[in-house]
C-alpha positions as CSV (number, residue, x, y, z in Angstrom):
1,X,-14.6,88.7,39.8
2,X,-14.5,88.8,35.5
3,X,-11.2,88.1,33.9
4,X,-9.9,87.7,30.7
5,X,-6.4,86.9,29.5
6,X,-5.6,87.9,25.7
7,X,-1.9,88.1,24.0
8,X,-1.6,91.0,22.3
9,X,1.5,91.1,19.6
10,X,3.3,88.3,22.0
11,X,2.4,90.4,25.4
12,X,0.2,88.5,27.8
13,X,-2.3,91.0,29.6
14,X,-4.8,90.0,32.0
15,X,-8.2,92.4,32.1
16,X,-10.2,92.0,35.3
17,X,-13.2,94.0,36.2
18,X,-12.9,96.0,39.0
19,X,-15.3,97.7,41.4
20,X,-12.9,100.5,42.9
21,X,-11.5,101.4,39.1
22,X,-13.0,104.9,37.6
23,X,-11.0,104.5,34.3
24,X,-8.7,101.6,32.6
25,X,-5.5,101.4,34.3
26,X,-2.5,99.4,32.6
27,X,-0.1,98.3,35.4
28,X,3.3,96.4,34.9
29,X,5.0,94.8,37.9
30,X,7.7,92.3,38.3
31,X,6.4,88.4,38.0
32,X,2.6,89.4,37.7
33,X,3.2,91.0,34.5
34,X,0.6,93.1,32.8
35,X,-2.3,93.8,34.6
36,X,-5.6,96.2,33.0
37,X,-7.9,97.1,35.5
38,X,-11.7,97.6,34.0
39,X,-14.2,99.4,35.2
40,X,-18.0,99.1,35.2
41,X,-18.7,101.5,32.5
42,X,-16.5,100.1,30.4
43,X,-16.5,97.0,28.1
44,X,-13.5,94.4,28.2
45,X,-13.4,95.0,24.1
46,X,-12.9,98.6,24.5
47,X,-10.5,97.9,27.3
48,X,-8.6,95.6,24.9
49,X,-8.5,98.3,22.2
50,X,-7.1,100.9,24.7
51,X,-4.3,98.3,25.7
52,X,-4.1,97.5,22.2
53,X,-3.0,101.1,21.6
54,X,-0.7,101.2,24.3
55,X,1.4,98.1,23.5
56,X,4.6,100.3,22.6
57,X,4.3,101.6,26.2
58,X,3.5,98.0,27.3
59,X,6.7,96.2,26.0
60,X,9.1,99.3,26.7
61,X,8.5,98.8,30.8
62,X,7.9,95.0,30.4
63,X,11.9,95.1,29.8
64,X,12.4,97.3,32.8
65,X,10.6,95.2,34.8
66,X,12.6,92.1,33.4
67,X,15.7,93.7,34.5
68,X,14.2,94.4,37.9
69,X,13.6,90.4,37.9
70,X,17.1,89.4,37.0
71,X,18.1,91.4,40.1
72,X,16.5,89.0,42.5
73,X,18.1,86.3,43.9
74,X,16.1,83.2,44.0
75,X,17.3,80.3,46.7
76,X,16.7,76.8,46.5
77,X,17.0,73.8,48.9
78,X,20.6,73.6,47.2
79,X,21.6,77.0,47.9
80,X,23.9,77.4,50.7
81,X,23.8,80.7,52.7
82,X,27.3,82.2,54.4
83,X,26.9,85.0,56.5
């Protein structure tokens, strides 16, 4: 699988070639960040350009994902559990 990672205006974006994608899809998930699926009919250069055009939308939704990440409780070996 072809994968390329770019930093666009301070945002790390992972572009990957997808056999199932029919169009360029931008996905933002907590903890995994921004992923862009690129169909075989589109070059990585064109997908990067499309992503750069949507960078404001991406930054808006990244802030929402950051809030979602902050709500998760992370347990360590030192964490005390109480029921």
